[in-house]
MARZAMAR-550640 format. One record per residue (C-alpha): residue in one letter; y, x, z; residue number from 0. Coordinates in nm, 3 decimals. Layout:
MARZAMAR-550640
+------+---------+---------+---------+-----+
! type !       Y !       X !       Z ! seq !
+------+---------+---------+---------+-----+
!    A !       Y !       X !       Z ! NUM !
...
+------+---------+---------+---------+-----+
end
This chain:
MARZAMAR-550640
+------+---------+---------+---------+-----+
! type !       Y !       X !       Z ! seq !
+------+---------+---------+---------+-----+
!    M !  -1.488 !   3.802 !   1.508 !   0 !
!    K !  -1.789 !   3.972 !   1.671 !   1 !
!    Y !  -1.861 !   3.645 !   1.854 !   2 !
!    L !  -1.861 !   3.450 !   1.532 !   3 !
!    Y !  -2.080 !   3.707 !   1.362 !   4 !
!    I !  -2.349 !   3.685 !   1.628 !   5 !
!    Y !  -2.394 !   3.309 !   1.580 !   6 !
!    I !  -2.364 !   3.271 !   1.207 !   7 !
!    V !  -2.492 !   3.597 !   1.061 !   8 !
!    A !  -2.811 !   3.434 !   0.937 !   9 !
!    V !  -2.619 !   3.161 !   0.759 !  10 !
!    I !  -2.364 !   3.388 !   0.593 !  11 !
!    S !  -2.647 !   3.578 !   0.426 !  12 !
!    L !  -2.772 !   3.267 !   0.240 !  13 !
!    Q !  -2.778 !   3.313 !  -0.137 !  14 !
!    S !  -2.860 !   2.964 !  -0.266 !  15 !
!    C !  -2.872 !   2.597 !  -0.172 !  16 !
!    N !  -3.253 !   2.622 !  -0.166 !  17 !
!    Y !  -3.214 !   2.709 !   0.201 !  18 !
!    F !  -3.088 !   2.356 !   0.255 !  19 !
!    T !  -3.383 !   2.180 !   0.096 !  20 !
!    F !  -3.455 !   1.924 !   0.364 !  21 !
!    K !  -3.816 !   1.892 !   0.458 !  22 !
!    N !  -3.965 !   1.798 !   0.793 !  23 !
!    D !  -3.779 !   2.074 !   0.982 !  24 !
!    T !  -3.471 !   1.860 !   1.028 !  25 !
!    R !  -3.404 !   2.017 !   1.369 !  26 !
!    Q !  -3.390 !   2.372 !   1.242 !  27 !
!    T !  -3.096 !   2.546 !   1.407 !  28 !
!    V !  -2.831 !   2.712 !   1.190 !  29 !
!    A !  -2.572 !   2.795 !   1.457 !  30 !
!    R !  -2.514 !   2.781 !   1.833 !  31 !
!    V !  -2.210 !   2.791 !   2.058 !  32 !
!    N !  -2.306 !   2.808 !   2.425 !  33 !
!    N !  -2.540 !   2.509 !   2.474 !  34 !
!    T !  -2.427 !   2.319 !   2.162 !  35 !
!    Y !  -2.635 !   2.352 !   1.843 !  36 !
!    L !  -2.571 !   2.285 !   1.476 !  37 !
!    Y !  -2.881 !   2.185 !   1.280 !  38 !
!    K !  -2.969 !   2.209 !   0.915 !  39 !
!    D !  -2.985 !   1.830 !   0.903 !  40 !
!    D !  -2.617 !   1.818 !   1.000 !  41 !
!    L !  -2.525 !   1.989 !   0.674 !  42 !
!    K !  -2.714 !   1.771 !   0.430 !  43 !
!    N !  -2.414 !   1.551 !   0.345 !  44 !
!    I !  -2.164 !   1.828 !   0.271 !  45 !
!    F !  -2.299 !   1.911 !  -0.076 !  46 !
!    N !  -2.230 !   1.732 !  -0.402 !  47 !
!    E !  -2.494 !   1.678 !  -0.666 !  48 !
!    N !  -2.563 !   1.961 !  -0.912 !  49 !
!    I !  -2.387 !   2.215 !  -0.693 !  50 !
!    S !  -2.438 !   2.579 !  -0.786 !  51 !
!    A !  -2.603 !   2.829 !  -0.555 !  52 !
!    Q !  -2.277 !   3.021 !  -0.519 !  53 !
!    D !  -2.079 !   2.710 !  -0.430 !  54 !
!    S !  -2.353 !   2.599 !  -0.192 !  55 !
!    T !  -2.330 !   2.924 !   0.001 !  56 !
!    L !  -1.951 !   2.911 !   0.013 !  57 !
!    I !  -1.939 !   2.551 !   0.130 !  58 !
!    S !  -2.205 !   2.600 !   0.396 !  59 !
!    N !  -2.040 !   2.915 !   0.528 !  60 !
!    N !  -1.702 !   2.742 !   0.551 !  61 !
!    F !  -1.852 !   2.441 !   0.725 !  62 !
!    I !  -2.038 !   2.650 !   0.982 !  63 !
!    N !  -1.739 !   2.875 !   1.048 !  64 !
!    N !  -1.519 !   2.572 !   1.107 !  65 !
!    W !  -1.781 !   2.416 !   1.334 !  66 !
!    V !  -1.806 !   2.733 !   1.543 !  67 !
!    R !  -1.429 !   2.759 !   1.577 !  68 !
!    Q !  -1.405 !   2.394 !   1.678 !  69 !
!    Q !  -1.677 !   2.429 !   1.942 !  70 !
!    L !  -1.518 !   2.743 !   2.086 !  71 !
!    L !  -1.179 !   2.571 !   2.106 !  72 !
!    L !  -1.337 !   2.264 !   2.263 !  73 !
!    S !  -1.520 !   2.473 !   2.522 !  74 !
!    K !  -1.206 !   2.667 !   2.608 !  75 !
!    A !  -1.002 !   2.348 !   2.630 !  76 !
!    Q !  -1.253 !   2.186 !   2.865 !  77 !
!    I !  -1.236 !   2.488 !   3.096 !  78 !
!    N !  -0.856 !   2.518 !   3.096 !  79 !
!    L !  -0.791 !   2.143 !   3.113 !  80 !
!    E !  -1.060 !   2.062 !   3.365 !  81 !
!    N !  -0.812 !   1.878 !   3.589 !  82 !
!    D !  -0.718 !   1.649 !   3.298 !  83 !
!    I !  -1.071 !   1.556 !   3.193 !  84 !
!    E !  -1.062 !   1.223 !   3.376 !  85 !
!    K !  -0.736 !   1.133 !   3.204 !  86 !
!    F !  -0.875 !   1.231 !   2.864 !  87 !
!    E !  -1.192 !   1.030 !   2.926 !  88 !
!    G !  -0.967 !   0.731 !   2.991 !  89 !
!    F !  -0.795 !   0.790 !   2.657 !  90 !
!    V !  -1.133 !   0.814 !   2.482 !  91 !
!    K !  -1.251 !   0.494 !   2.649 !  92 !
!    K !  -0.932 !   0.311 !   2.549 !  93 !
!    Y !  -0.958 !   0.440 !   2.192 !  94 !
!    R !  -1.322 !   0.331 !   2.170 !  95 !
!    E !  -1.238 !  -0.017 !   2.299 !  96 !
!    D !  -0.944 !  -0.051 !   2.059 !  97 !
!    L !  -1.162 !   0.066 !   1.771 !  98 !
!    F !  -1.421 !  -0.203 !   1.839 !  99 !
!    I !  -1.162 !  -0.478 !   1.895 ! 100 !
!    N !  -0.954 !  -0.392 !   1.589 ! 101 !
!    S !  -1.264 !  -0.366 !   1.369 ! 102 !
!    Y !  -1.374 !  -0.710 !   1.489 ! 103 !
!    K !  -1.028 !  -0.854 !   1.422 ! 104 !
!    E !  -1.020 !  -0.707 !   1.072 ! 105 !
!    A !  -1.363 !  -0.852 !   0.996 ! 106 !
!    A !  -1.259 !  -1.195 !   1.131 ! 107 !
!    V !  -0.937 !  -1.191 !   0.927 ! 108 !
!    K !  -1.126 !  -1.090 !   0.613 ! 109 !
!    Q !  -1.374 !  -1.374 !   0.661 ! 110 !
!    Y !  -1.157 !  -1.659 !   0.783 ! 111 !
!    L !  -0.797 !  -1.600 !   0.674 ! 112 !
!    N !  -0.670 !  -1.849 !   0.418 ! 113 !
!    T !  -0.501 !  -1.633 !   0.153 ! 114 !
!    E !  -0.415 !  -1.916 !  -0.087 ! 115 !
!    I !  -0.037 !  -1.964 !  -0.100 ! 116 !
!    T !   0.105 !  -2.253 !  -0.301 ! 117 !
!    E !   0.453 !  -2.304 !  -0.441 ! 118 !
!    D !   0.506 !  -2.568 !  -0.172 ! 119 !
!    D !   0.422 !  -2.308 !   0.094 ! 120 !
!    I !   0.680 !  -2.073 !  -0.056 ! 121 !
!    D !   0.945 !  -2.346 !  -0.088 ! 122 !
!    I !   0.903 !  -2.459 !   0.272 ! 123 !
!    F !   0.914 !  -2.105 !   0.410 ! 124 !
!    Y !   1.218 !  -2.017 !   0.199 ! 125 !
!    K !   1.413 !  -2.326 !   0.310 ! 126 !
!    E !   1.326 !  -2.275 !   0.677 ! 127 !
!    N !   1.415 !  -1.905 !   0.680 ! 128 !
!    K !   1.714 !  -1.873 !   0.450 ! 129 !
!    Q !   1.908 !  -1.682 !   0.713 ! 130 !
!    N !   1.656 !  -1.400 !   0.677 ! 131 !
!    F !   1.707 !  -1.363 !   0.304 ! 132 !
!    K !   2.065 !  -1.239 !   0.279 ! 133 !
!    L !   2.107 !  -0.959 !   0.029 ! 134 !
!    N !   2.188 !  -0.610 !   0.151 ! 135 !
!    E !   2.272 !  -0.491 !  -0.200 ! 136 !
!    E !   2.381 !  -0.633 !  -0.533 ! 137 !
!    L !   2.137 !  -0.792 !  -0.776 ! 138 !
!    V !   2.190 !  -0.833 !  -1.147 ! 139 !
!    K !   2.034 !  -1.007 !  -1.441 ! 140 !
!    L !   2.083 !  -0.794 !  -1.748 ! 141 !
!    K !   1.944 !  -0.634 !  -2.054 ! 142 !
!    F !   1.994 !  -0.275 !  -2.160 ! 143 !
!    I !   1.871 !  -0.016 !  -2.402 ! 144 !
!    K !   1.896 !   0.360 !  -2.413 ! 145 !
!    I !   1.873 !   0.521 !  -2.756 ! 146 !
!    G !   1.918 !   0.869 !  -2.893 ! 147 !
!    K !   2.258 !   0.936 !  -3.047 ! 148 !
!    D !   2.090 !   1.070 !  -3.359 ! 149 !
!    V !   1.831 !   0.791 !  -3.401 ! 150 !
!    L !   1.811 !   0.690 !  -3.766 ! 151 !
!    N !   1.831 !   0.311 !  -3.719 ! 152 !
!    K !   2.102 !   0.314 !  -3.452 ! 153 !
!    K !   2.322 !   0.050 !  -3.616 ! 154 !
!    E !   2.031 !  -0.187 !  -3.661 ! 155 !
!    L !   1.928 !  -0.147 !  -3.295 ! 156 !
!    I !   2.280 !  -0.215 !  -3.172 ! 157 !
!    K !   2.305 !  -0.526 !  -3.391 ! 158 !
!    L !   1.976 !  -0.661 !  -3.262 ! 159 !
!    F !   2.078 !  -0.592 !  -2.901 ! 160 !
!    L !   2.407 !  -0.779 !  -2.938 ! 161 !
!    S !   2.241 !  -1.080 !  -3.097 ! 162 !
!    S !   2.157 !  -1.385 !  -2.885 ! 163 !
!    K !   1.883 !  -1.502 !  -3.122 ! 164 !
!    K !   1.529 !  -1.493 !  -2.991 ! 165 !
!    E !   1.391 !  -1.361 !  -3.317 ! 166 !
!    D !   1.631 !  -1.065 !  -3.300 ! 167 !
!    L !   1.525 !  -0.990 !  -2.943 ! 168 !
!    D !   1.161 !  -1.003 !  -3.051 ! 169 !
!    D !   1.245 !  -0.771 !  -3.338 ! 170 !
!    L !   1.412 !  -0.531 !  -3.094 ! 171 !
!    N !   1.104 !  -0.542 !  -2.872 ! 172 !
!    S !   0.891 !  -0.446 !  -3.169 ! 173 !
!    K !   1.103 !  -0.134 !  -3.219 ! 174 !
!    E !   1.038 !   0.001 !  -2.869 ! 175 !
!    L !   0.929 !   0.337 !  -3.011 ! 176 !
!    S !   1.292 !   0.389 !  -3.117 ! 177 !
!    L !   1.414 !   0.325 !  -2.761 ! 178 !
!    K !   1.421 !   0.591 !  -2.490 ! 179 !
!    S !   1.437 !   0.324 !  -2.220 ! 180 !
!    Y !   1.497 !  -0.049 !  -2.213 ! 181 !
!    H !   1.497 !  -0.371 !  -2.011 ! 182 !
!    L !   1.523 !  -0.682 !  -2.226 ! 183 !
!    N !   1.415 !  -0.959 !  -1.989 ! 184 !
!    D !   1.746 !  -1.090 !  -1.854 ! 185 !
!    S !   1.579 !  -1.374 !  -1.663 ! 186 !
!    I !   1.466 !  -1.159 !  -1.370 ! 187 !
!    W !   1.674 !  -1.001 !  -1.094 ! 188 !
!    I !   1.687 !  -0.626 !  -1.046 ! 189 !
!    K !   1.867 !  -0.411 !  -0.791 ! 190 !
!    L !   2.192 !  -0.250 !  -0.895 ! 191 !
!    S !   2.058 !   0.075 !  -0.748 ! 192 !
!    D !   1.762 !   0.058 !  -0.988 ! 193 !
!    L !   2.000 !   0.013 !  -1.279 ! 194 !
!    L !   2.200 !   0.320 !  -1.173 ! 195 !
!    V !   1.882 !   0.526 !  -1.152 ! 196 !
!    K !   1.790 !   0.429 !  -1.506 ! 197 !
!    I !   2.147 !   0.474 !  -1.631 ! 198 !
!    P !   2.309 !   0.742 !  -1.411 ! 199 !
!    V !   2.606 !   0.760 !  -1.646 ! 200 !
!    F !   2.719 !   0.430 !  -1.487 ! 201 !
!    S !   2.729 !   0.580 !  -1.137 ! 202 !
!    N !   3.094 !   0.676 !  -1.179 ! 203 !
!    E !   3.194 !   0.334 !  -1.306 ! 204 !
!    D !   3.405 !   0.104 !  -1.091 ! 205 !
!    K !   3.156 !  -0.139 !  -0.936 ! 206 !
!    N !   3.387 !  -0.438 !  -0.971 ! 207 !
!    Q !   3.430 !  -0.370 !  -1.339 ! 208 !
!    L !   3.061 !  -0.301 !  -1.391 ! 209 !
!    L !   2.945 !  -0.620 !  -1.222 ! 210 !
!    K !   3.142 !  -0.870 !  -1.422 ! 211 !
!    K !   2.946 !  -1.166 !  -1.551 ! 212 !
!    D !   2.889 !  -1.163 !  -1.926 ! 213 !
!    N !   3.009 !  -0.806 !  -1.931 ! 214 !
!    F !   2.911 !  -0.582 !  -2.223 ! 215 !
!    I !   2.924 !  -0.208 !  -2.164 ! 216 !
!    Q !   2.868 !   0.075 !  -2.404 ! 217 !
!    K !   2.851 !   0.432 !  -2.272 ! 218 !
!    E !   2.721 !   0.761 !  -2.401 ! 219 !
!    D !   2.652 !   1.112 !  -2.284 ! 220 !
!    S !   2.567 !   1.426 !  -2.478 ! 221 !
!    L !   2.223 !   1.299 !  -2.578 ! 222 !
!    S !   2.205 !   0.921 !  -2.552 ! 223 !
!    L !   2.382 !   0.591 !  -2.611 ! 224 !
!    Y !   2.356 !   0.316 !  -2.347 ! 225 !
!    L !   2.411 !  -0.055 !  -2.411 ! 226 !
!    V !   2.421 !  -0.303 !  -2.123 ! 227 !
!    T !   2.489 !  -0.675 !  -2.106 ! 228 !
!    I !   2.536 !  -0.823 !  -1.757 ! 229 !
!    K !   2.423 !  -1.185 !  -1.751 ! 230 !
!    Q !   2.456 !  -1.275 !  -1.380 ! 231 !
!    V !   2.544 !  -1.105 !  -1.052 ! 232 !
!    L !   2.469 !  -1.168 !  -0.685 ! 233 !
!    N !   2.669 !  -0.975 !  -0.427 ! 234 !
!    R !   2.585 !  -0.843 !  -0.082 ! 235 !
!    N !   2.534 !  -1.106 !   0.190 ! 236 !
!    E !   2.468 !  -1.378 !  -0.065 ! 237 !
!    L !   2.142 !  -1.568 !  -0.040 ! 238 !
!    A !   1.864 !  -1.392 !  -0.228 ! 239 !
!    P !   1.709 !  -1.610 !  -0.499 ! 240 !
!    K !   1.364 !  -1.744 !  -0.421 ! 241 !
!    S !   1.210 !  -1.578 !  -0.725 ! 242 !
!    Y !   1.328 !  -1.238 !  -0.602 ! 243 !
!    V !   1.192 !  -1.271 !  -0.248 ! 244 !
!    T !   0.868 !  -1.454 !  -0.334 ! 245 !
!    P !   0.650 !  -1.140 !  -0.290 ! 246 !
!    T !   0.807 !  -1.085 !   0.053 ! 247 !
!    I !   0.760 !  -1.451 !   0.146 ! 248 !
!    K !   0.391 !  -1.432 !   0.059 ! 249 !
!    Q !   0.347 !  -1.129 !   0.283 ! 250 !
!    M !   0.530 !  -1.303 !   0.568 ! 251 !
!    I !   0.322 !  -1.620 !   0.533 ! 252 !
!    L !   0.000 !  -1.420 !   0.541 ! 253 !
!    H !   0.122 !  -1.229 !   0.845 ! 254 !
!    Q !   0.200 !  -1.552 !   1.029 ! 255 !
!    R !  -0.140 !  -1.696 !   0.940 ! 256 !
!    K !  -0.310 !  -1.378 !   1.058 ! 257 !
!    L !  -0.134 !  -1.389 !   1.396 ! 258 !
!    L !  -0.219 !  -1.758 !   1.437 ! 259 !
!    L !  -0.583 !  -1.699 !   1.343 ! 260 !
!    L !  -0.622 !  -1.415 !   1.592 ! 261 !
!    R !  -0.451 !  -1.618 !   1.865 ! 262 !
!    N !  -0.689 !  -1.909 !   1.800 ! 263 !
!    I !  -0.989 !  -1.674 !   1.812 ! 264 !
!    E !  -0.876 !  -1.535 !   2.148 ! 265 !
!    E !  -0.816 !  -1.882 !   2.290 ! 266 !
!    T !  -1.158 !  -1.999 !   2.168 ! 267 !
!    L !  -1.326 !  -1.699 !   2.331 ! 268 !
!    I !  -1.152 !  -1.771 !   2.661 ! 269 !
!    E !  -1.239 !  -2.139 !   2.643 ! 270 !
!    D !  -1.607 !  -2.071 !   2.569 ! 271 !
!    A !  -1.633 !  -1.804 !   2.836 ! 272 !
!    T !  -1.471 !  -2.036 !   3.090 ! 273 !
!    K !  -1.720 !  -2.313 !   3.014 ! 274 !
!    K !  -2.009 !  -2.069 !   3.053 ! 275 !
!    R !  -1.857 !  -1.935 !   3.374 ! 276 !
!    Q !  -1.842 !  -1.586 !   3.230 ! 277 !
!    I !  -1.489 !  -1.538 !   3.367 ! 278 !
!    E !  -1.385 !  -1.499 !   3.727 ! 279 !
!    I !  -1.038 !  -1.391 !   3.835 ! 280 !
!    Y !  -1.011 !  -1.282 !   4.196 ! 281 !
+------+---------+---------+---------+-----+
end
């Protein structure tokens, strides 16, 4: 603590951010550890606009204290790990090279990657890779509602839910404020596990009974009434429907295009360098 005090005592005594008004003395020293210096200019980006004097002092003190600790640890590490410095320099060199290369690749991908994916692209990929789209859990098409047991219009809600008329479904949608939870679009696939999360009272149900096509289930607990109609079911190891895996297919197509783009860039660089005789392998 005495060591820290010696180097930062002047800074800890600051009472306002006026100290950090940056004029031409940008090299004014605020702290030192051995032969490494921290300058006032190094602190100019740590403050937000309209910061109070009290907050300015606190932030600057914390920053300088952390800087001193870091420099002391670094100095001690360099002394105690002197035999490993060459190895660490190699790591730093490799990290620096990877940082440049990866940044260049990201910029090239951002500029040149074709991100437009058509329905034909999706169809072709789906047909050529069906073996990769086997389900590892059950999917269902369904509709369900969860309502309070004491809701005033309970009978009306149940009647609308059981109806197959579009106007009744629209009417039910308009009464969403009376529903605790609902899913009324039975044209999309959802995971059975997602259904059980929304309706945990079904977790103890026999799966074979629950997953019957055109099955209507009514359950209740101490607070709520649950109505579910199962329209369609797909079991494990069946082929996932294209509509369900389309987001995944798009990601896979983009990934393939990215790999191909980067491979083409590398090959072009090698070809150009070879023509210019910039490459020699001994």
